[in-house]
N, CA, C and O atoms as a DFTB+ gen file, in Angstrom:
256 C
 N C O
     1  1     -10.630       7.551     -11.871
     2  2     -10.612       8.186     -10.571
     3  2      -9.666       7.397      -9.661
     4  3      -9.812       6.181      -9.542
     5  1      -8.699       8.063      -9.016
     6  2      -7.762       7.355      -8.149
     7  2      -8.470       6.780      -6.920
     8  3      -9.435       7.344      -6.404
     9  1      -7.955       5.650      -6.481
    10  2      -8.508       5.000      -5.298
    11  2      -7.865       5.544      -4.031
    12  3      -6.674       5.853      -4.014
    13  1      -8.651       5.657      -2.982
    14  2      -8.072       5.997      -1.688
    15  2      -7.323       4.776      -1.175
    16  3      -7.470       3.678      -1.711
    17  1      -6.531       4.970      -0.149
    18  2      -5.787       3.861       0.445
    19  2      -6.738       2.754       0.883
    20  3      -6.515       1.582       0.580
    21  1      -7.801       3.126       1.596
    22  2      -8.743       2.133       2.095
    23  2      -9.416       1.391       0.943
    24  3      -9.605       0.176       1.004
    25  1      -9.776       2.128      -0.104
    26  2     -10.417       1.498      -1.253
    27  2      -9.460       0.546      -1.963
    28  3      -9.857      -0.532      -2.404
    29  1      -8.195       0.955      -2.069
    30  2      -7.203       0.104      -2.730
    31  2      -6.997      -1.186      -1.954
    32  3      -6.952      -2.265      -2.545
    33  1      -6.871      -1.087      -0.631
    34  2      -6.700      -2.278       0.197
    35  2      -7.951      -3.142       0.110
    36  3      -7.861      -4.361      -0.036
    37  1      -9.119      -2.506       0.199
    38  2     -10.362      -3.257       0.118
    39  2     -10.503      -4.001      -1.195
    40  3     -10.888      -5.170      -1.216
    41  1     -10.191      -3.323      -2.290
    42  2     -10.273      -3.958      -3.606
    43  2      -9.311      -5.134      -3.703
    44  3      -9.671      -6.205      -4.193
    45  1      -8.091      -4.925      -3.236
    46  2      -7.087      -5.983      -3.265
    47  2      -7.554      -7.192      -2.466
    48  3      -7.478      -8.329      -2.932
    49  1      -8.037      -6.929      -1.259
    50  2      -8.450      -8.034      -0.394
    51  2      -9.689      -8.739      -0.927
    52  3      -9.803      -9.959      -0.808
    53  1     -10.614      -7.994      -1.509
    54  2     -11.800      -8.625      -2.091
    55  2     -11.400      -9.553      -3.230
    56  3     -11.911     -10.667      -3.344
    57  1     -10.489      -9.088      -4.065
    58  2     -10.014      -9.937      -5.158
    59  2      -9.273     -11.149      -4.623
    60  3      -9.438     -12.257      -5.134
    61  1      -8.465     -10.946      -3.606
    62  2      -7.690     -12.036      -3.029
    63  2      -8.595     -13.005      -2.269
    64  3      -8.346     -14.210      -2.267
    65  1      -9.639     -12.491      -1.626
    66  2     -10.533     -13.342      -0.836
    67  2     -11.231     -14.372      -1.705
    68  3     -11.674     -15.408      -1.209
    69  1     -11.330     -14.097      -2.992
    70  2     -11.959     -15.058      -3.888
    71  2     -11.182     -16.373      -3.918
    72  3     -11.730     -17.416      -4.274
    73  1      -9.905     -16.318      -3.543
    74  2      -9.089     -17.537      -3.511
    75  2      -9.174     -18.235      -2.159
    76  3      -8.638     -19.333      -2.006
    77  1      -9.830     -17.629      -1.182
    78  2     -10.042     -18.189       0.158
    79  2      -8.722     -18.502       0.870
    80  3      -7.990     -19.421       0.502
    81  1      -8.465     -17.739       1.852
    82  2      -7.284     -17.971       2.677
    83  2      -7.441     -19.265       3.469
    84  3      -8.543     -19.627       3.880
    85  1      -6.334     -19.946       3.672
    86  2      -6.368     -21.185       4.440
    87  2      -6.296     -20.945       5.933
    88  3      -6.673     -21.808       6.725
    89  1      -5.799     -19.744       6.330
    90  2      -5.694     -19.455       7.763
    91  2      -5.699     -17.951       7.985
    92  3      -5.479     -17.165       7.064
    93  1      -5.953     -17.577       9.214
    94  2      -5.890     -16.167       9.607
    95  2      -4.491     -15.625       9.360
    96  3      -4.334     -14.516       8.850
    97  1      -3.483     -16.396       9.718
    98  2      -2.092     -15.950       9.559
    99  2      -1.751     -15.703       8.087
   100  3      -1.026     -14.759       7.772
   101  1      -2.262     -16.533       7.196
   102  2      -2.030     -16.338       5.767
   103  2      -2.667     -15.018       5.301
   104  3      -2.053     -14.263       4.548
   105  1      -3.882     -14.749       5.745
   106  2      -4.552     -13.494       5.387
   107  2      -3.801     -12.306       5.972
   108  3      -3.581     -11.311       5.281
   109  1      -3.407     -12.401       7.238
   110  2      -2.688     -11.313       7.909
   111  2      -1.377     -11.010       7.196
   112  3      -1.049      -9.844       6.975
   113  1      -0.636     -12.029       6.839
   114  2       0.627     -11.855       6.124
   115  2       0.390     -11.152       4.796
   116  3       1.147     -10.259       4.415
   117  1      -0.649     -11.552       4.104
   118  2      -0.959     -10.939       2.817
   119  2      -1.295      -9.456       2.970
   120  3      -0.857      -8.636       2.163
   121  1      -2.062      -9.111       3.989
   122  2      -2.413      -7.704       4.232
   123  2      -1.153      -6.892       4.490
   124  3      -0.988      -5.817       3.913
   125  1      -0.259      -7.385       5.348
   126  2       0.960      -6.640       5.650
   127  2       1.895      -6.564       4.446
   128  3       2.588      -5.561       4.271
   129  1       1.928      -7.597       3.622
   130  2       2.713      -7.535       2.381
   131  2       2.182      -6.433       1.475
   132  3       2.958      -5.698       0.864
   133  1       0.860      -6.318       1.386
   134  2       0.267      -5.279       0.549
   135  2       0.567      -3.891       1.113
   136  3       0.870      -2.971       0.353
   137  1       0.488      -3.732       2.417
   138  2       0.794      -2.432       3.032
   139  2       2.240      -2.041       2.749
   140  3       2.520      -0.881       2.446
   141  1       3.167      -3.007       2.846
   142  2       4.572      -2.727       2.518
   143  2       4.705      -2.292       1.060
   144  3       5.398      -1.321       0.759
   145  1       4.037      -3.014       0.156
   146  2       4.060      -2.642      -1.264
   147  2       3.514      -1.231      -1.448
   148  3       4.110      -0.416      -2.152
   149  1       2.388      -0.945      -0.817
   150  2       1.713       0.343      -0.980
   151  2       2.601       1.489      -0.517
   152  3       2.635       2.540      -1.158
   153  1       3.308       1.306       0.566
   154  2       4.127       2.386       1.120
   155  2       5.543       2.448       0.570
   156  3       6.149       3.519       0.581
   157  1       6.088       1.342       0.093
   158  2       7.496       1.307      -0.299
   159  2       7.740       1.160      -1.795
   160  3       8.841       1.449      -2.263
   161  1       6.741       0.716      -2.562
   162  2       6.972       0.489      -3.985
   163  2       6.006       1.241      -4.892
   164  3       6.402       1.737      -5.947
   165  1       4.752       1.328      -4.491
   166  2       3.738       1.941      -5.355
   167  2       3.934       3.452      -5.410
   168  3       3.984       4.119      -4.377
   169  1       4.043       3.979      -6.615
   170  2       4.199       5.422      -6.789
   171  2       2.821       6.081      -6.755
   172  3       1.846       5.534      -7.271
   173  1       2.754       7.259      -6.142
   174  2       1.498       7.978      -5.980
   175  2       1.550       9.283      -6.765
   176  3       2.475      10.077      -6.596
   177  1       0.572       9.498      -7.611
   178  2       0.564      10.703      -8.446
   179  2       0.477      11.969      -7.593
   180  3       1.059      12.993      -7.951
   181  1      -0.237      11.913      -6.476
   182  2      -0.373      13.100      -5.620
   183  2       0.922      13.441      -4.896
   184  3       1.051      14.527      -4.331
   185  1       1.877      12.526      -4.910
   186  2       3.175      12.771      -4.268
   187  2       4.268      12.965      -5.316
   188  3       5.446      12.742      -5.039
   189  1       3.877      13.378      -6.507
   190  2       4.857      13.585      -7.574
   191  2       5.440      12.283      -8.089
   192  3       6.600      12.238      -8.496
   193  1       4.655      11.237      -8.073
   194  2       5.047       9.902      -8.524
   195  2       6.214       9.332      -7.718
   196  3       7.084       8.642      -8.251
   197  1       6.208       9.636      -6.427
   198  2       7.142       9.032      -5.482
   199  2       6.374       8.063      -4.599
   200  3       5.153       8.156      -4.482
   201  1       7.085       7.142      -3.983
   202  2       6.442       6.304      -2.977
   203  2       6.266       7.149      -1.721
   204  3       6.986       8.134      -1.553
   205  1       5.337       6.803      -0.833
   206  2       5.192       7.568       0.408
   207  2       6.487       7.627       1.218
   208  3       6.803       8.665       1.800
   209  1       7.229       6.539       1.261
   210  2       8.483       6.515       2.017
   211  2       9.492       7.481       1.406
   212  3      10.145       8.234       2.128
   213  1       9.623       7.464       0.091
   214  2      10.556       8.366      -0.599
   215  2      10.125       9.822      -0.430
   216  3      10.963      10.699      -0.214
   217  1       8.834      10.078      -0.527
   218  2       8.318      11.429      -0.341
   219  2       8.676      11.962       1.045
   220  3       9.156      13.088       1.172
   221  1       8.450      11.170       2.066
   222  2       8.768      11.585       3.440
   223  2      10.269      11.777       3.637
   224  3      10.693      12.701       4.331
   225  1      11.076      10.902       3.023
   226  2      12.534      11.032       3.136
   227  2      12.993      12.352       2.528
   228  3      13.789      13.072       3.131
   229  1      12.494      12.670       1.343
   230  2      12.879      13.923       0.687
   231  2      12.374      15.140       1.465
   232  3      13.079      16.141       1.595
   233  1      11.169      15.042       1.970
   234  2      10.602      16.151       2.748
   235  2      11.429      16.424       4.002
   236  3      11.677      17.577       4.352
   237  1      11.855      15.351       4.677
   238  2      12.648      15.546       5.883
   239  2      14.042      16.125       5.552
   240  3      14.596      16.890       6.341
   241  1      14.599      15.760       4.392
   242  2      15.881      16.324       3.989
   243  2      15.771      17.819       3.732
   244  3      16.685      18.575       4.062
   245  1      14.661      18.251       3.146
   246  2      14.464      19.667       2.841
   247  2      14.270      20.496       4.109
   248  3      14.673      21.659       4.159
   249  1      13.661      19.910       5.122
   250  2      13.405      20.657       6.353
   251  2      14.572      20.604       7.322
   252  3      14.549      21.271       8.357
   253  1      15.583      19.825       7.004
   254  2      16.753      19.699       7.904
   255  2      17.754      20.813       7.679
   256  3      18.787      20.858       8.346
């Protein structure tokens, strides 16, 4: 069963939290790195195996 965005982030952070962040800034950086990965690199089956950024780029080209 595919994970929702929130579930994917939660799972990632729970796994990462086991290593205990040394600071708030380290945790914050890690969260934003994951969000960048999720939106710019991870392919989504519901979007035809495109990244969200690529999907939106193609959609905007079609409507132009």
